[in-house]
Structure formats: C-alpha cells, structure tokens
N, C-alpha and C positions, 0 to 999 in steps of 0.2 A: 155240247157234246161234239166230238169230232170223230169221224170214221172214214176210212179210206174208200170203202165201197159198200153199198147197201141197195136193196131193192126199193123203188119209190114208195110202195105201199107200207113198208116197214118204217121208212122215214116219216111218212104221214102219221103213223101211230105214235112214233116217238116225239112228234112235234108238241104234243100236250104234256110231255114229261120233262122237256128241256127248254130253257130260255132261248137257246140258240143252237142250231145244228149246222155243222160244216161237213159236207160229204163230197169227195173228189169225183166219184163216179156213181151214177145211178142207172145201171143198165135195165132196160125194160124187161129183158128175159133173163133174170138172175136165177141161176140154178144152185150154185154152191160157191162159197167163199174161196175155196181152194182153186177154182178156175181163174181167179184174178191174181194169182201169185206164181212166180217161177218155182219157188221152193216152199212147200207147205206140208211139212212132215206131220204125221200123226203123233201125238203125245200120249204117253202112258199115264195112268193115274198117279204113279210115283213121280213122274216128271212134274205134274201139276202141283202135287202136294209139296214137293221139294221147293218149287218156285214160290209158292205161297208162304212156306215156312221162312225162306230166305227174306222175302219182303217184310214179313212180320218182325223178324229179328232186326232188320235194318231200320224199320220204323221205331221200334222200341229203343234202339241205340240213339236215334236222333232225338227222341223225346227225353231220354236220360240226359243227353247233352244240353238240351234246352233247360231242363230243371236245374242242372248244375250252374248254368249261366244265371238263372234267376236267383238262386241262392247266393252266388258270388256278388251279384248286384245289390241284393238286400244287405249283405254283410258290409259292402263298401259304403252304402248309405248310412248304416249304423255307425261305422267308424268315422265317417265325415261329420255326422251330427255330434258324436262324442268329442271330436277335436275342437268343435266350436264352443 
C-alpha cells in the first residue's frame, strides 16, 4: 500500500492488512488530509459516482479487449493445428 500522508497510528493499524506500506509523510499531529494539499476541493456524491462509473466502464472495456485477444489466439492455434 502506498499513501502520500497518514498519521502514524493509522499506519500501525494498516500494517497487519498490507504486506508493505510506503508513506511519504507521517506527521505526529495529523488533523486532516486536506491540510497537506494546496488544492483539495470537496467532491459531491455525483462527482464520486461519475468517477466510479467511468472507472468501471474502462475496466470492462479492458476486460473485453483481453477476451478478444484470447479468442483470437485460440483461433490462431486451431488454424495452425489444422494446417499441419
């Protein structure tokens, strides 16, 4: 797991959940994530849902592409076997 900033106690809790943790900053007095960024705007529920939908569509498209490659490879193997 990699995170840019987190409080030390949270990283200690996460240590048993991850094989490896990388954290660039572990301030002792961590109050809010937004304090560590120059621009940290509030997102609406619609923004989050839209981003999740876009990611799901992108992942589905990649999976469909991989399936087409697998089918094409199987077809090529059958044609090669048939030629012999």
